[in-house]
C-alpha positions as CSV (number, residue, x, y, z in Angstrom):
1,M,105.4,167.5,46.5
2,R,107.1,164.1,46.7
3,D,110.0,164.0,44.2
4,D,112.5,161.6,45.8
5,Y,111.7,157.9,45.1
6,R,114.5,156.6,47.4
7,T,112.7,158.0,50.6
8,M,109.4,156.3,49.9
9,T,108.4,153.5,52.2
10,G,106.9,150.1,51.2
11,P,103.3,151.1,52.1
12,E,103.7,154.4,50.3
13,K,104.8,152.6,47.1
14,A,101.9,150.1,47.5
15,A,99.4,153.0,47.9
16,L,100.8,154.8,44.9
17,L,100.7,151.7,42.8
18,V,97.0,151.2,43.7
19,M,96.3,154.8,42.7
20,T,97.9,154.4,39.3
21,V,96.3,151.2,38.1
22,G,92.9,152.7,37.6
23,D,89.6,152.4,39.6
24,E,88.6,149.0,38.2
25,N,92.0,147.3,38.9
26,A,92.2,149.1,42.3
27,A,88.8,147.6,43.2
28,R,90.1,144.1,42.3
29,L,93.2,144.6,44.5
30,F,91.2,145.8,47.4
31,S,88.8,142.8,47.1
32,I,91.6,140.3,47.9
33,M,93.1,142.3,50.7
34,E,92.4,142.0,54.4
35,D,90.6,144.9,56.2
36,D,93.7,146.0,58.1
37,E,95.7,146.1,54.8
38,I,93.0,148.2,53.2
39,R,93.0,150.6,56.2
40,E,96.8,151.0,56.1
41,I,97.0,151.6,52.4
42,S,94.0,154.0,52.6
43,Q,95.6,156.0,55.3
44,V,98.8,156.3,53.3
45,M,96.9,157.3,50.2
46,A,95.1,160.1,52.1
47,S,98.4,161.5,53.2
48,L,100.6,161.1,50.1
49,G,100.0,164.6,48.7
50,T,101.2,165.5,45.2
51,V,103.6,163.0,43.7
52,S,105.7,163.8,40.6
53,S,105.4,162.0,37.3
54,E,109.0,161.0,37.6
55,I,108.4,159.0,40.8
56,I,105.3,157.3,39.3
57,E,107.3,156.3,36.2
58,R,110.2,155.0,38.4
59,L,107.7,153.0,40.5
60,L,106.1,151.4,37.5
61,M,109.5,150.5,36.0
62,D,110.7,148.9,39.2
63,F,107.4,147.0,39.5
64,A,107.7,145.7,35.9
65,D,111.4,144.8,36.4
66,Q,110.6,142.8,39.6
67,I,107.7,140.9,37.9
68,S,109.8,140.1,34.8
69,T,112.8,138.8,36.7
70,T,111.0,136.9,39.5
71,G,110.9,133.6,37.7
72,T,109.7,130.7,40.0
73,V,108.0,131.9,43.2
74,I,108.5,129.9,46.4
75,G,106.0,130.6,49.2
76,N,107.3,129.6,52.6
77,Y,107.9,131.1,56.0
78,D,111.4,132.3,55.4
79,N,110.5,134.1,52.1
80,T,107.4,135.7,53.7
81,E,109.4,136.9,56.7
82,R,112.2,138.3,54.4
83,L,109.7,140.2,52.3
84,L,107.9,141.6,55.3
85,N,111.2,142.8,56.8
86,K,111.6,145.0,53.7
87,V,108.4,147.0,54.2
88,L,107.6,146.7,58.0
89,D,109.4,147.3,61.2
90,K,110.8,144.3,63.0
91,D,108.3,144.3,65.9
92,R,105.4,144.1,63.4
93,V,107.0,141.4,61.4
94,S,107.7,139.4,64.5
95,S,104.1,139.7,65.6
96,I,102.8,138.7,62.2
97,M,105.1,135.7,61.8
98,E,104.4,134.5,65.3
99,E,100.7,134.5,64.6
100,I,101.2,132.8,61.2
101,R,103.2,130.0,62.9
102,G,100.7,129.8,65.8
103,P,97.7,127.4,66.0
104,A,95.8,126.9,62.7
105,G,92.6,128.8,62.0
106,R,91.4,131.9,60.1
107,T,89.7,133.7,63.0
108,M,91.0,134.1,66.5
109,W,88.2,131.9,67.8
110,E,89.1,129.1,65.3
111,K,92.7,129.5,66.5
112,L,91.7,129.1,70.1
113,A,89.9,125.8,69.2
114,N,93.3,124.4,68.3
115,V,94.9,125.4,71.6
116,N,95.2,122.7,74.3
117,E,92.6,123.3,77.0
118,Q,95.3,123.1,79.8
119,V,97.4,125.8,78.1
120,L,94.3,128.0,77.6
121,A,93.1,127.4,81.1
122,N,96.5,128.4,82.5
123,Y,96.3,131.7,80.7
124,L,92.7,132.5,81.4
125,K,92.9,131.9,85.2
126,N,94.9,135.1,85.4
127,E,92.3,137.2,83.5
128,Y,89.2,138.9,84.7
129,P,86.2,136.6,85.0
130,Q,84.2,138.8,82.7
131,T,86.9,138.5,80.0
132,V,87.0,134.7,80.4
133,A,83.2,134.6,80.2
134,V,83.4,136.4,76.8
135,I,86.0,134.1,75.5
136,L,84.3,130.9,76.6
137,S,81.0,132.1,75.1
138,K,82.8,132.4,71.7
139,I,84.4,129.0,71.5
140,K,82.8,125.6,71.0
141,P,80.8,124.3,74.0
142,E,82.8,121.1,74.3
143,H,86.1,123.0,74.3
144,A,84.7,125.5,76.8
145,S,83.6,122.8,79.1
146,R,87.1,121.2,79.2
147,V,88.7,124.6,79.9
148,L,86.1,125.5,82.6
149,S,86.8,122.2,84.4
150,L,90.5,123.1,84.6
151,L,90.0,126.5,86.2
152,P,90.1,126.9,90.0
153,E,86.5,126.1,91.2
154,P,85.7,129.5,92.8
155,F,87.0,131.3,89.8
156,A,85.1,129.0,87.4
157,M,81.9,129.8,89.4
158,E,82.5,133.5,88.9
159,V,82.9,132.9,85.2
160,I,79.7,130.8,85.1
161,M,77.7,133.6,86.9
162,R,78.9,136.2,84.4
163,M,78.1,134.0,81.5
164,L,74.6,133.5,82.8
165,R,74.1,137.3,83.1
166,M,75.8,138.1,79.9
167,E,73.8,139.7,77.1
168,S,75.1,140.5,73.6
169,V,78.7,141.6,73.7
170,Q,79.5,145.0,72.1
171,K,81.7,144.8,69.1
172,E,84.3,147.2,70.7
173,I,84.7,144.9,73.7
174,L,85.0,141.8,71.4
175,D,87.6,143.6,69.3
176,D,89.5,144.5,72.4
177,V,89.5,140.9,73.7
178,E,90.6,139.6,70.3
179,R,93.4,142.1,70.2
180,T,94.6,141.1,73.7
181,L,94.5,137.4,72.8
182,R,96.5,138.1,69.6
183,N,99.1,140.4,71.1
184,E,99.6,138.6,74.4
185,F,98.5,135.0,74.4
186,M,99.0,133.9,70.8
187,S,102.4,135.6,70.4
188,N,103.7,134.1,73.7
189,L,102.2,130.7,72.7
190,A,104.0,130.7,69.4
191,R,107.3,131.5,71.2
192,T,107.0,129.1,74.1
193,N,104.9,126.3,72.9
194,R,107.3,123.4,72.6
195,R,106.1,119.8,72.2
196,D,106.6,117.5,75.1
197,S,109.8,115.4,74.5
198,H,108.1,112.2,75.8
199,E,105.2,112.7,73.4
200,L,107.6,113.2,70.5
201,M,109.5,110.0,71.4
202,A,106.3,108.1,71.7
203,D,105.3,109.1,68.1
204,I,108.8,108.1,66.9
205,F,108.7,104.7,68.8
206,N,105.3,104.1,67.2
207,F,107.0,103.9,63.8
208,L,109.7,101.4,64.9
209,D,109.4,97.8,64.2
210,R,108.6,95.6,67.2
211,N,112.1,94.3,67.7
212,M,113.7,97.7,67.6
213,E,111.0,99.3,69.7
214,S,111.4,96.6,72.4
215,R,115.2,97.0,72.4
216,F,115.0,100.8,72.9
217,I,112.3,100.5,75.6
218,T,114.3,97.9,77.5
219,A,117.5,100.0,77.3
220,L,115.6,103.1,78.4
221,E,114.0,101.3,81.3
222,E,117.5,100.5,82.6
223,R,118.6,104.2,82.3
224,N,115.4,106.0,83.2
225,R,112.4,103.9,84.1
226,D,110.1,106.9,84.6
227,S,110.7,108.2,81.1
228,A,110.2,104.7,79.7
229,E,106.9,104.4,81.4
230,R,105.7,107.8,80.2
231,I,106.6,107.0,76.7
232,K,104.8,103.6,76.8
233,A,101.7,105.3,78.2
234,L,101.7,107.8,75.4
235,M,102.3,105.3,72.6
236,F,99.4,104.2,70.5
237,T,99.7,100.7,69.3
238,F,97.7,98.4,67.1
239,E,96.3,96.6,70.1
240,D,94.8,100.0,71.2
241,L,92.4,99.6,68.3
242,G,90.6,97.1,70.5
243,K,89.3,100.1,72.5
244,L,87.3,101.4,69.6
245,D,83.5,101.5,69.8
246,P,81.6,99.6,67.0
247,G,81.0,102.7,65.0
248,G,84.7,103.6,65.2
249,V,85.6,100.1,64.0
250,Q,83.3,100.3,61.0
251,T,84.5,103.7,60.1
252,L,88.1,102.5,60.3
253,M,87.4,99.4,58.2
254,S,85.7,101.6,55.5
255,N,89.0,103.6,55.2
256,V,91.4,100.6,55.1
257,E,92.3,98.4,52.2
258,N,91.2,94.8,52.7
259,D,94.6,93.2,52.0
260,K,96.3,95.5,54.5
261,M,93.6,94.8,57.1
262,A,93.9,91.0,56.6
263,L,97.7,91.2,57.0
264,A,97.5,93.4,60.1
265,L,94.8,91.2,61.8
266,K,96.8,88.1,61.1
267,G,99.4,89.3,63.5
268,G,97.0,90.9,65.9
269,S,95.6,89.5,69.2
270,E,92.5,87.4,69.4
271,T,90.7,90.2,71.1
272,V,91.3,92.7,68.3
273,R,90.5,90.1,65.6
274,D,87.2,89.2,67.3
275,L,86.3,93.0,67.6
276,F,86.7,93.5,63.8
277,F,85.0,90.2,62.9
278,S,82.0,91.0,65.1
279,N,81.6,94.3,63.3
280,M,81.4,92.7,59.8
281,S,78.6,90.7,58.2
282,E,79.1,87.0,58.5
283,R,79.9,86.7,54.8
284,A,82.6,89.5,55.0
285,A,84.1,88.0,58.1
286,K,84.3,84.6,56.5
287,I,86.0,86.0,53.4
288,L,88.5,87.9,55.5
289,K,89.3,84.8,57.5
290,E,89.8,82.8,54.4
291,D,92.1,85.5,53.0
292,M,94.2,85.4,56.2
293,A,94.5,81.6,56.1
294,S,95.5,81.6,52.4
295,M,98.4,83.9,53.2
296,G,100.3,81.2,55.0
297,P,103.4,82.3,57.0
298,V,104.1,86.0,56.7
299,R,107.1,88.1,57.7
300,L,106.8,90.0,60.9
301,R,108.1,93.1,59.2
302,D,105.2,93.0,56.8
303,V,102.7,92.6,59.6
304,D,104.2,95.6,61.5
305,E,103.9,97.7,58.4
306,A,100.3,96.8,57.9
307,Q,99.5,97.4,61.5
308,M,101.3,100.8,61.4
309,Y,99.3,101.7,58.4
310,M,96.0,101.0,60.2
311,V,97.2,102.9,63.3
312,T,98.1,105.9,61.1
313,I,94.6,105.8,59.4
314,A,93.0,105.6,62.9
315,K,95.0,108.6,64.2
316,D,94.0,110.7,61.1
317,L,90.3,109.8,61.6
318,A,90.5,110.7,65.3
319,A,92.1,114.0,64.4
320,K,89.1,114.7,62.2
321,N,86.7,113.7,65.0
322,E,85.4,110.8,62.9
323,I,86.3,108.2,65.5
324,V,87.1,108.3,69.2
325,I,90.3,106.6,70.5
326,A,90.1,105.9,74.2
327,D,93.3,107.0,76.1
328,S,95.4,104.8,78.3
329,K,93.9,106.3,81.5
330,G,90.4,105.5,80.5
331,D,89.3,109.2,80.4
332,D,87.7,108.6,77.0
333,E,86.1,105.3,77.8
334,L,82.6,105.1,76.4
335,V,79.6,104.2,78.7
336,Y,76.6,102.5,77.2
């Protein structure tokens, strides 16, 4: 018979609380828990044995005290980790937090969709072809194609042959693959995935005004020309909007305020202006040109801000796959 409240673990307290709130309330609690949480609490419930009324009373009093004194609740990574450390061992907490901080997505396959194809290919090339075949069959075809193209060709052909011969995958095998991905790949990715410093600086430089950006780039070219060139190649500027296809231009225009677009185009190149004008009706283009002319002289800083605004909108739309932005190498160039 359990009669010492101080020796009870967190899961034991949770299981006992569920047992004391009644069947209807317990069912509500279980309905908002994950399967692994239900399994863990159920296992503890089955092994609790007899618990004294004093322990139950102490548990309910502690629970009521904590609820009444909590006040404002702040949900963040640190608070979550601190709470988990009170009820779970350090290894489990570390694994859970690494997964939380890893790529976004509810399921493992959704998480993989947010993993860079080069990173995923580097991991998969060391796995068995059959395992890789299972994984590529579960992710989106376009993502799978990019990963497949980055694998060593003989290995990729082995994977292709297994995918062609593969029938429905048994749930046990799929669960085992998911578990391996979670415990090995995702955990290591969360620990080691650090953003490329040149990519970070390119994003920062994108938000500088033209004068400051030019000064920094010039100074960097004198100190480290290779880094300067890499950053320039990674930067996305207003002029890069000239690489949009007609559908992309129209989608962007529908998401941008007219006064901001007029100000941005006033400081843009003739190529970019013509691209936008050609994707409007004659009447809309005429009105926009008149708006630009009526502005008179404008401050360069205001033009930079308007262009930065349009670039930010374009990046957001590209992230949602609503437009395609061609990269500087031409890999995303569209062929008609």
